[in-house]
C-alpha positions as CSV (number, residue, x, y, z in Angstrom):
1,M,-0.4,-0.4,119.6
2,K,2.0,-3.0,118.5
3,L,2.9,-3.7,114.7
4,N,3.9,-7.1,113.9
5,I,6.8,-7.1,110.7
6,I,6.3,-10.6,109.1
7,I,9.7,-11.6,107.0
8,P,9.4,-14.9,105.6
9,C,13.2,-16.0,104.4
10,F,14.7,-18.9,102.6
11,N,18.7,-18.0,101.6
12,E,18.7,-14.7,102.3
13,E,22.1,-14.3,103.9
14,E,23.1,-11.3,101.1
15,V,20.5,-9.6,102.2
16,L,19.5,-10.1,105.6
17,E,21.8,-7.5,107.6
18,E,20.8,-4.7,105.1
19,S,17.3,-5.5,105.5
20,Y,17.8,-5.3,109.3
21,K,19.1,-1.8,108.9
22,R,16.3,-0.8,106.9
23,F,13.8,-2.3,109.0
24,V,15.5,-0.9,112.1
25,T,15.6,2.8,110.3
26,V,12.5,3.4,109.5
27,M,10.5,2.1,112.1
28,S,12.9,3.8,114.5
29,K,11.3,7.2,114.0
30,V,7.6,5.7,114.6
31,S,5.9,6.0,118.2
32,Y,3.8,3.1,118.0
33,D,5.6,-0.2,119.1
34,Y,6.9,-3.0,116.9
35,S,8.6,-6.5,116.5
36,M,10.0,-8.2,113.6
37,I,9.2,-12.0,112.8
38,F,11.6,-13.9,110.6
39,V,10.9,-17.0,109.5
40,N,13.7,-19.0,108.5
41,D,11.7,-21.0,105.5
42,G,14.2,-23.8,105.5
43,S,17.6,-22.5,104.5
44,H,21.1,-23.8,103.5
45,D,23.0,-20.5,103.5
46,K,24.2,-19.3,107.1
47,T,20.1,-17.1,106.9
48,L,19.5,-19.1,110.3
49,D,23.1,-17.6,111.8
50,I,22.3,-14.4,110.9
51,L,18.7,-14.1,112.2
52,K,20.3,-16.0,115.9
53,K,22.7,-13.3,115.6
54,L,20.2,-10.5,115.0
55,A,17.8,-11.8,118.0
56,E,20.7,-11.7,120.8
57,N,21.0,-8.3,120.1
58,D,17.7,-7.4,119.5
59,N,14.7,-8.5,121.5
60,R,12.7,-7.1,118.9
61,V,13.3,-9.8,116.4
62,S,11.7,-13.4,117.0
63,V,13.0,-16.1,114.9
64,I,10.8,-19.1,113.7
65,S,12.8,-21.8,112.2
66,F,11.4,-24.6,110.0
67,S,13.0,-28.2,109.8
68,R,13.0,-27.8,106.1
69,N,11.4,-25.7,103.0
70,F,7.5,-25.4,103.6
71,G,7.1,-22.6,101.1
72,H,6.5,-19.0,101.2
73,Q,2.9,-19.1,101.9
74,N,3.6,-21.6,105.1
75,A,6.0,-19.4,106.1
76,V,4.2,-16.5,106.6
77,S,1.3,-18.4,108.2
78,A,3.1,-20.0,110.4
79,A,4.5,-15.9,111.3
80,L,0.4,-14.7,111.2
81,H,-0.1,-18.1,113.9
82,H,2.2,-16.2,116.3
83,T,1.4,-12.4,116.0
84,D,1.0,-10.9,119.4
85,G,0.0,-7.2,117.6
86,D,-2.9,-5.3,116.8
87,A,-1.6,-5.3,112.9
88,A,0.8,-7.0,110.9
89,V,2.8,-6.2,107.8
90,I,3.8,-8.8,105.6
91,I,7.1,-8.0,103.1
92,D,10.0,-9.9,102.0
93,A,13.6,-9.7,102.9
94,D,14.6,-8.7,100.0
95,L,14.0,-4.9,99.7
96,Q,12.1,-5.3,96.2
97,D,8.9,-3.9,98.6
98,P,10.6,-0.8,100.6
99,P,10.5,-0.8,104.4
100,E,9.5,2.7,104.2
101,E,6.1,2.4,103.0
102,I,5.5,0.5,105.8
103,P,4.5,3.1,108.2
104,K,2.9,5.0,104.9
105,M,0.2,1.9,105.2
106,V,0.0,2.0,108.8
107,E,-1.3,5.9,108.8
108,K,-4.2,4.7,106.2
109,W,-5.2,1.6,107.9
110,Q,-5.5,4.3,111.1
111,T,-7.1,7.1,109.0
112,T,-9.4,5.6,107.0
113,G,-10.5,2.2,109.8
114,C,-9.7,-0.1,107.3
115,N,-8.9,-4.0,108.0
116,I,-6.4,-4.5,105.1
117,V,-4.4,-2.1,103.3
118,Y,-2.7,-4.2,100.3
119,A,0.3,-2.6,98.2
120,V,0.0,-2.1,94.6
121,R,2.6,-2.1,92.1
122,E,3.1,1.2,90.3
123,S,6.1,-0.3,88.7
124,R,8.6,-2.9,88.6
125,K,12.0,-2.4,88.5
126,G,14.5,-4.9,87.3
127,E,12.1,-7.5,85.9
128,S,11.8,-8.5,82.1
129,F,9.3,-7.7,80.1
130,L,8.4,-11.5,80.1
131,K,7.8,-11.6,83.2
132,L,5.2,-8.6,83.7
133,M,3.1,-9.6,81.0
134,T,3.0,-12.8,82.3
135,A,2.3,-11.3,85.7
136,K,-0.6,-9.0,84.0
137,L,-2.3,-12.0,82.0
138,Y,-2.1,-14.0,85.6
139,Y,-4.3,-11.7,87.9
140,R,-6.2,-11.0,85.0
141,T,-6.9,-14.3,84.0
142,L,-7.5,-15.4,87.8
143,N,-10.3,-12.6,88.0
144,A,-11.9,-14.1,84.7
145,F,-11.9,-17.8,86.5
146,S,-12.9,-17.0,90.0
147,E,-16.1,-16.5,91.9
148,Y,-14.5,-13.6,93.8
149,A,-12.4,-10.0,92.7
150,F,-8.8,-9.8,93.3
151,P,-6.6,-7.0,92.9
152,V,-4.8,-6.8,90.4
153,D,-1.0,-6.2,90.4
154,T,-0.5,-7.0,93.9
155,G,1.9,-9.5,95.8
156,D,1.7,-10.6,99.9
157,F,3.0,-6.9,100.9
158,R,0.1,-5.9,102.6
159,L,-1.3,-4.9,106.2
160,V,-3.8,-6.8,108.0
161,D,-5.1,-6.2,110.8
162,R,-6.1,-8.4,114.4
163,A,-9.7,-9.0,112.7
164,V,-8.2,-10.7,109.9
165,I,-5.8,-12.1,111.4
166,D,-7.6,-14.2,113.9
167,T,-10.0,-14.9,110.6
168,F,-7.4,-16.2,109.4
169,A,-6.1,-18.7,112.2
170,R,-9.9,-20.2,111.5
171,F,-8.3,-21.8,107.9
172,P,-7.7,-25.4,108.3
173,E,-7.0,-25.7,104.3
174,K,-3.2,-26.9,103.8
175,H,-2.4,-25.3,100.1
176,K,-3.0,-21.5,101.4
177,Y,-2.7,-18.6,98.4
178,L,-2.8,-15.9,100.9
179,R,-3.4,-12.9,98.7
180,G,-6.9,-15.0,97.6
181,L,-7.5,-15.6,101.1
182,F,-7.5,-12.4,102.1
183,S,-9.9,-10.9,99.3
184,W,-12.3,-13.7,100.0
185,M,-12.8,-12.8,103.5
186,G,-14.2,-9.3,102.8
187,F,-13.7,-6.7,105.2
188,H,-13.1,-3.6,104.3
189,Q,-9.8,-3.1,102.1
190,E,-7.9,-0.2,100.9
191,P,-4.9,0.0,98.2
192,H,-1.7,1.6,98.7
193,Y,0.6,2.5,95.5
194,Y,4.2,2.3,95.5
195,K,7.1,1.5,93.1
196,R,8.7,-1.4,93.7
197,E,13.0,-1.4,93.4
198,E,15.1,-4.3,92.3
199,R,16.6,-7.2,94.7
200,F,19.2,-5.7,96.9
201,A,21.7,-8.9,96.6
202,G,20.6,-12.3,95.5
203,N,18.4,-13.8,93.2
204,T,14.8,-14.5,93.6
205,K,14.0,-17.4,95.0
206,Y,10.6,-17.8,92.7
207,S,11.6,-20.7,90.0
208,L,9.2,-20.8,87.1
209,A,8.1,-24.1,88.6
210,K,7.0,-22.2,92.1
211,M,5.8,-19.2,89.9
212,V,3.4,-21.7,88.2
213,H,2.9,-23.9,91.4
214,L,1.1,-20.8,93.2
215,A,-0.9,-19.7,89.9
216,A,-2.1,-23.4,90.0
217,V,-2.9,-23.4,93.7
218,G,-4.5,-19.2,92.9
219,I,-7.0,-21.1,90.3
220,F,-8.0,-24.3,91.9
221,G,-8.3,-23.4,95.3
222,F,-10.7,-20.4,94.8
223,S,-12.8,-21.4,91.5
224,K,-14.8,-24.2,89.9
225,K,-15.0,-22.9,86.5
226,P,-12.0,-24.8,85.1
227,L,-14.6,-28.0,85.9
228,K,-17.0,-26.5,83.7
229,I,-14.2,-25.8,80.7
230,A,-15.0,-29.9,80.7
231,I,-18.5,-30.0,79.5
232,S,-17.6,-27.2,77.1
233,L,-14.9,-28.8,75.7
234,G,-17.7,-32.0,75.6
235,I,-20.3,-29.6,73.9
236,L,-17.9,-28.1,71.3
237,C,-16.2,-31.9,70.8
238,I,-20.0,-33.2,70.2
239,F,-20.3,-30.0,67.6
240,F,-17.1,-30.3,65.7
241,A,-18.4,-34.2,65.0
242,I,-21.2,-33.0,63.9
243,I,-19.8,-30.9,61.1
244,L,-17.3,-33.8,60.1
245,I,-19.9,-35.8,59.3
246,I,-21.9,-33.1,57.7
247,W,-18.3,-32.5,55.6
248,M,-18.1,-36.2,55.3
249,I,-21.5,-36.7,53.9
250,C,-21.0,-34.3,51.2
251,L,-17.5,-34.6,49.9
252,N,-18.9,-38.6,49.6
253,I,-21.9,-37.2,47.5
254,F,-19.9,-34.1,45.1
255,R,-16.3,-35.2,45.4
256,P,-15.9,-38.7,46.3
257,E,-12.1,-39.1,44.4
258,Q,-11.0,-36.9,47.3
259,I,-11.7,-39.0,49.7
260,V,-9.3,-41.5,51.4
261,P,-11.4,-43.8,53.2
262,G,-11.4,-43.7,56.8
263,W,-7.9,-41.6,57.3
264,S,-8.9,-38.7,57.9
265,S,-11.7,-38.3,59.8
266,T,-10.2,-41.1,62.1
267,I,-7.2,-39.2,62.8
268,F,-9.4,-36.0,63.1
269,I,-11.2,-38.0,66.1
270,V,-8.1,-39.3,67.9
271,L,-6.4,-35.7,68.0
272,L,-9.5,-34.1,69.2
273,M,-10.7,-36.6,71.5
274,G,-7.4,-37.4,73.0
275,G,-6.9,-33.7,73.5
276,I,-9.9,-32.9,75.4
277,Q,-9.5,-36.1,77.2
278,L,-6.0,-35.3,78.4
279,F,-6.8,-31.8,79.2
280,T,-10.1,-32.5,81.3
281,I,-8.3,-35.3,82.9
282,G,-5.5,-33.2,84.3
283,I,-8.6,-30.5,85.7
284,L,-9.8,-33.2,87.6
285,G,-6.3,-34.0,88.8
286,E,-5.2,-31.5,90.2
287,Y,-9.0,-30.9,92.5
288,I,-8.4,-34.5,93.3
289,G,-4.8,-34.1,94.3
290,N,-6.0,-30.6,96.6
291,I,-8.8,-33.1,98.2
292,F,-6.1,-35.9,98.5
293,D,-3.7,-33.9,100.5
294,E,-6.5,-32.1,102.6
295,T,-7.6,-35.4,104.2
296,K,-3.7,-36.7,105.0
297,N,-4.3,-33.5,107.6
298,R,-0.5,-33.0,107.7
299,P,0.4,-29.9,109.0
300,E,1.7,-26.7,107.0
301,Y,5.1,-26.6,108.5
302,I,7.2,-27.9,111.1
303,I,8.9,-26.0,113.3
304,K,12.2,-27.0,114.3
305,D,13.5,-23.9,116.8
306,K,11.7,-20.7,117.8
307,I,13.7,-17.4,119.5
308,N,12.0,-14.4,121.4
309,L,8.7,-16.1,120.8
310,K,6.0,-16.2,123.7
C-alpha cells in the first residue's frame, strides 16, 4: 500500500523545514510506503528553494511549482491529478492540522473500509472568537442552502482513496470547492475527530477576501436556492406594496392631515425596489460569472516545474 501526502504551500518558508521533519518523523513509524507531494502555489519567498533542497535530499519528496498563484483549491487539485498511491491525505503545511493524525486516519480507512476519512475539528487553538463563529455560521448556512449535506467544522484535511481520486479526475469545472465535491460524490465517508493546533510560524494565507470568495464558491457552486430568493423577495415586495396601498388609503380617509402627498410612498417604494433589484442582480451576476469562467475553458492551473514526479 502506498500513501500520497498532499501539501499545498504559499509563502511558507518559516514553517516548511519543520513541517518536513514532522512528516518524516511520523511516517517513519508506519509500515507502508509513502511520498509527499508539495505544491508551490506561486510563492514569493524562499518556499520553492527550500522545496528543491528537500527534493534533492529525499526522493520521497515531489514538487509541483505553479507559474503564479492559482489558489489553494487548485493546488490540491493539481496534486490529486498527479497521485500514484492507493490513497492520499490532504493537509496544510502550517502544522495546524497535526501530521500525527495521518496514521490514525489511515487506520480508520483500513478498518472501516470507507472511501473518505474527513477530519472534524473538536477545538481550534489560536483563532479569534469572530473566526470561530463565522466558520460555524458558514457551514450551517451552506447546509441550509445546499441540496446536499456537508459535514460541519471540517476543512480540506482528509484522506481520500483511489476510487475517489479517479472520480475527481473526471470533474472538468474550474471553480472547484473540494469539500463540497467530496461530499457530493457520496461514497462511504467516516469522521475523524481531532484538536487543531496553532500555526507553528508565520501568518495565515487566507485573507478575509479569500475566505469570502471560497464561501461564495461553495454556496453558488452547490445550490440553486439563491436564485429562488429573487422570487421570494418579489412576492414579499408585492405583499408590502399591497399593505402600503391599504395604509395610504386608510390615512386618506381617516387622517388626511398626516399625509405629505407622494413623499412617503415614493421613498418607501424606491428604497425597497432598488434594494431588492440590486440584491437579485448580484445573485444572478455570481451565477453568470461562473458560467462565463467555465465557457472560457482555461486550465485550472499552469505548472512551471516538476521535481521527482513521473
